[in-house]
N, C-alpha and C positions, 0 to 999 in steps of 0.2 A: 504493500500500500504506500502510495506516495504521500508524504507529509507536506502540507502547505508551507510555503516559506515563512508566513507570518507566525505559524505555530512553532516552527523550528527556532525562530528568533526568540520567541517568548520562552521556550524551554531553556535555551542557552542563558538568557537573562536570569531566570530563576536559579539555575545551577550556580552561576557566577555570584549572584547575590548571597546565596547560602554559604558559599566558600568565603566570601568577604566577611559575613557575619560570624562565621566560625573562627576566622583569623582574628577578628576584633575581640571576640570572646576570649580566645587564647591569650592575647596580649593583656586583656583586662585581668584575667586570673594571675598571669605572671607578675603584673604590676602590683597586685594585691599581696602576692607571696613575698615580694621584696619590700613592701611598705612597712614602715616602723609603726609599732603600737606604743601608746603612752601607758607605761606601767607604773606611773607615779602613785604611791599610796595616798589616800584621801587626806590623811593628817597633814600632808605637806602642801595641800591646797589652802594656803594661808588666807586667801581672799574669802573663803567660805567659813573660816573659823570665827567663833565669837570673840569679841574683844575681852581682854583680861589675861589672867595668868595662863601660861601654856605649860602644862604639866610634863615633867620629865618622867619617863617610864621606869628607867633603871639606872643604877649607879654601880661603878666598880673601880677597883684600885689600880688596875693594870694600865699599860700604855697602848691599849688596843681595845677592840670591841669586846663586850662581855654579855652576860645574861642571854646566851644563845638560845636556850630552850624557849624563853618567853618571846624573843625576837623572831624565832623560827615560826611560832604559832600565830603571831600577830598578823591580822589580815588587812589592816588599814595603816600600817606604819608603826615603827617603834623607835623612840628617841632615848638615847643612852648618853650619860655623862661619865667620862673617865679621865684619868690623868694622875698617876701616882697615888700616894696614900690619902690624899685630901678628899676624895670622893667615894669612899668605901661604902657609904649608904646615904640615904636621903637625910639622915639625922646629923651628919657632920656639919660643922660651922661653914665650911666652904661650900658644901652642897646647898645648904639653906640660903646662903648669900646668892649663889648663882640662880637658884630657882626663883628667888624673890624678884630678880631683875629680868626674868625671861617672860615675855608676854606678847600678845597680839595687840597691835595698836593700829589706828586708822589715821593715815597722813593726808587724807583729802582726795579730791577727784583725780588728780594726775597720778598719784602713787597708789592710793588705796591701802588695803591692810597689808601689814608686814609682820614677820616675826622679829622681835627686837630684844636684845639684851642691853639694858640701860645701866651703866656703871654707877657705883655709889657716889662718885664725885662728878658725874656728868653735869655740865652747866645747862640749866634750863634755857639759856639764851640760844644754844645750838639745837636743843631738842626739848621743847616744852611738853610734848606729849609723853604719856606713860609714867610709870613709877620707877624710881631709882632702886637699885639693890640695897638691901639693909646693911650690907657690909662688903668689904673688898674680897676679891677672889685671887688666888695665887696663880703663878705660871706653872704648867701650861695645861689648862683644861681642854678636852676634846669633846665637842658636841657631835655625836654620831647619829646619822639618820639611816635606818635600815630600809632596804627594799622589802617587798612582800616575797617571801620565799617561793611560793607557788607560781608567781608571775615572772620569776627571774630565771632566764635560760642558763643552765649550768651543765657542766660535763658529767657524764656517767660512764666511766671506763668499762664497767661490766656490760653495759648495754651498747657500747660502741658509739656513744653520743659525744660529740665535740662541743665544747662551750662556745656560744655565740656572743660577740661583744655587745655590751650595753652602753648606751650613750648617757653620760651624766653631765648635768649643767647646774650652775648656781648663779643667781642674779642677786647682787648684794652691794652694800655701801658701808664703809666704816668712817666714823667721824670722831673727832677729838676736840677737847677744849682748846688746845694749842697744837695744831698739826705740825709734826716735824719728822725727820728721818731717823731719829734715835730709837729704832725699834718700830715694829708694825703691829697694829691690832690683830691682824690675822697673818700667821706666818706660813701656813701650809694647808692645802686641800688634798686629803688623802683618801684613797679608796682601797678597802681591804676585803679580801675573801673572808667573810665572817667566821666560817667554820675553822679554817686553818690559821686565822689571824695573820694572813700573809699579804703584804702590800702588792697590789696588782697594778696600780698606776697612781701618780700623784702630780700635783703642780706645786712647786716649792715657793711660789711668791718671791719675797714677802709682799704683802699688800699694804702699802703705806696710805695713811689717811689723806695726805696732801694730793695724792693722785685722784681722790674722789671729792675733796673739798676745794676744787679749783676756783680761781678768781676771775672776775671780769677784768679785761685788759684796761678799760678806761677808768672804772670807778674803784678798782682794787677790792671791791666787795665780793664776799663769797657768793657763788652761784646759788640758785634756789635749790631746795631739798630734792626736787625731782631731777636735777642735773648731776652729772659726775658719777653715775652708777657703773658697775663693772660686772661682766659676765665671763665665766670660765667654763669651757666645755671640753670634755675628753672622753675616751672610751675605756672600758674595763671588761676583761673576760673573766668570768667566775669559774673557779676550780671545781673539783669533783664534789658531787652531792654525797653526803655520808649515807650509809645504809640506814634505811628506815625513814629518811627525810624526804619530804616532797619539795624539791628545790633547795637552793642554798642562798640565803639572803646576802646581799653585799652591804657593807657598812661604809657610808660616806661620812668622813669626819672633817669638821672645821676646827683647826687647831688655833686656839686663841691665846694671845699674850695678855695675861691678867693685868699687868701693870698699865698697859695702854687702854684696855677695855674699861678699867675702873674709872678712868677720866674721860669717858666718851661713850659711844654706843655702836653696836653692830646691828645692821638692818638687813634682813634677808627677805627679798620679794618673792622668790620662788626657788624651789629645788625640783629638778625634773629627771625622770628616768625614761628612756625610750629603748625598745628592743624589737628586732635585732638591729645592730649598727653595721656599717661597712668596715669598721675597725681602722679607719684612716687616722684617727686621733688616739691610737693605742699607745701602750707603754713603749718608751723609747722615741716617740714622735712628739713634736711640739703640740701643746694644748692650744685650742682656739681661745685667745684672750681678747676681749672687747672692752675698751676703756671709753670713758666719757659718754656713756649712754644717757639718753634723756627719756624719762617716762612721761607719757601723756595718756590720759584716760585709762590708767591702770596697766598699760603695756609699753613696751619699748617703741619709741618713735623711730620711723624709718628715714626721716629727713636728716640732712646734714646739719648738725647742731654745733654750737660753740662747746669746746670741751677742755681746752688747756690754757694755762697762763703762759704767755710768751715772755721769755727772760732774755735780757740784753747781755748776759755774762758770756754766752756762747754766740758765735757767728757761723753761718752756714752758706755755702754756695754750691750750685749744681752745674756741671758742664759735662756734656757727652755721657749722660746717664750715670755720672759719678758724683756722689755727695761728699763734700769736704767740710768737716766740722773743726772749727778752730777754738782755741782756749779750753782744751780739755787736758786733764792730767793723766799721766801714765797709770794704768790700772783701773781707770774709771770706765764703767760700762756705758756704751753709747747705743741707744735703741732708736729704731725708726718705726713709726706707726702710720697707718693710713689715717685719713681724716675721720674715719669711723671708729678708730681706736684699735685696729687689728695690727698686731706686731708682725712686721715683714722682714726685719733685719736686726741683728744684735751682735756687737763685738766689744771686746775690751781694748781700750787704747793702749798701744805698746810703747808710745813715746809721748812726751809732753807736747802741747800746742795743737797738733792736728791729728785727725783720724779720717780715713777715706772709706766709703762704703758704696758699692755699686747698687743702682736702683733698677728694678726690672720693668717698671711701668711709668707712665706719665701721670701728672696730676699733683695734688697737694699732699704733703707729708708732715708729720709732727716728729721732730727730733728731740730726744731726751738724753741729757748727759748729767748725771747726778740729780740735783734738784732743779736744773735749768731746762726749759722747753723752748723750742723755736719752730715756727711754721715755715716751710719752704715749698717751692713748686718746681717740678721737673717738666719743662715745657716740651 
């Protein structure tokens, strides 16, 4: 039987359409397999927490995560305080002092609610909101935030399962009565395999308050509270799940310098966990560090904002994609950031007076040497 041409064309069209739909569906499934899932425990959604005291779940004396049985079984997040013999229980003086200053406060429309530790000597002029701690805390407390074990991809050697990387990020700000570089309020962000208490990745900072309490170039006044925030992002791969456990929680710890925190405050806008990650920010790789971020309507603004004080103590010039920084001292670290605050180059000056750094792209950069900052452009 001879098939009419118009029917033949119609059949071909239907077959091709089905193939295209099948291909599209295949791509859609593949994309969803590769997509990250937000596995952040609900306790770290600070925007949804009630204002007031933010209770710490557990305390221990070691220099790493503890209370693993309780942390393993917690479904909505588990917060632990550790750091030497000062935090052996909730009843020690240091634990009581830390707990009294840890709270959820609301900083208004642009910032919203944050987790805040307000030190005993924090000046209300820099942070009028919230309650001060009732006493000082020693160096070095670690505030640990556990992931939910059942949601955290971990290795299982017996089952032949390889651990998948988890992407961890924190958006925060540290402020002091008198910002200086004689120590930092936060000195390390560390991620440990909770079960084995083994460091999987860390970013060693330190995080100086003057990097976050930046000044207006014209007025010399400190920027508004919604300006000068910092975000650090990196990947961690969790180790083997112990027998009988469902997953293995990771412990993300914020290592705090008590001496600095007592005379200021630490503000955490968000802590995020996403899995799986591509592992590009894994151990041995540079973390993604974003400085000078501006919050608007409760989230990070995507626009180019002012973020650094320009200092006349260093001078910079760019020629043929090479940056020359003058008036630096031997041994001084010279860092180059994009205008959005992403670190793109870092080196230690090997001789007095000048340091040269190649630039890979055009546009504006921020150069930091010691406490001095300078804006330059590579045309």
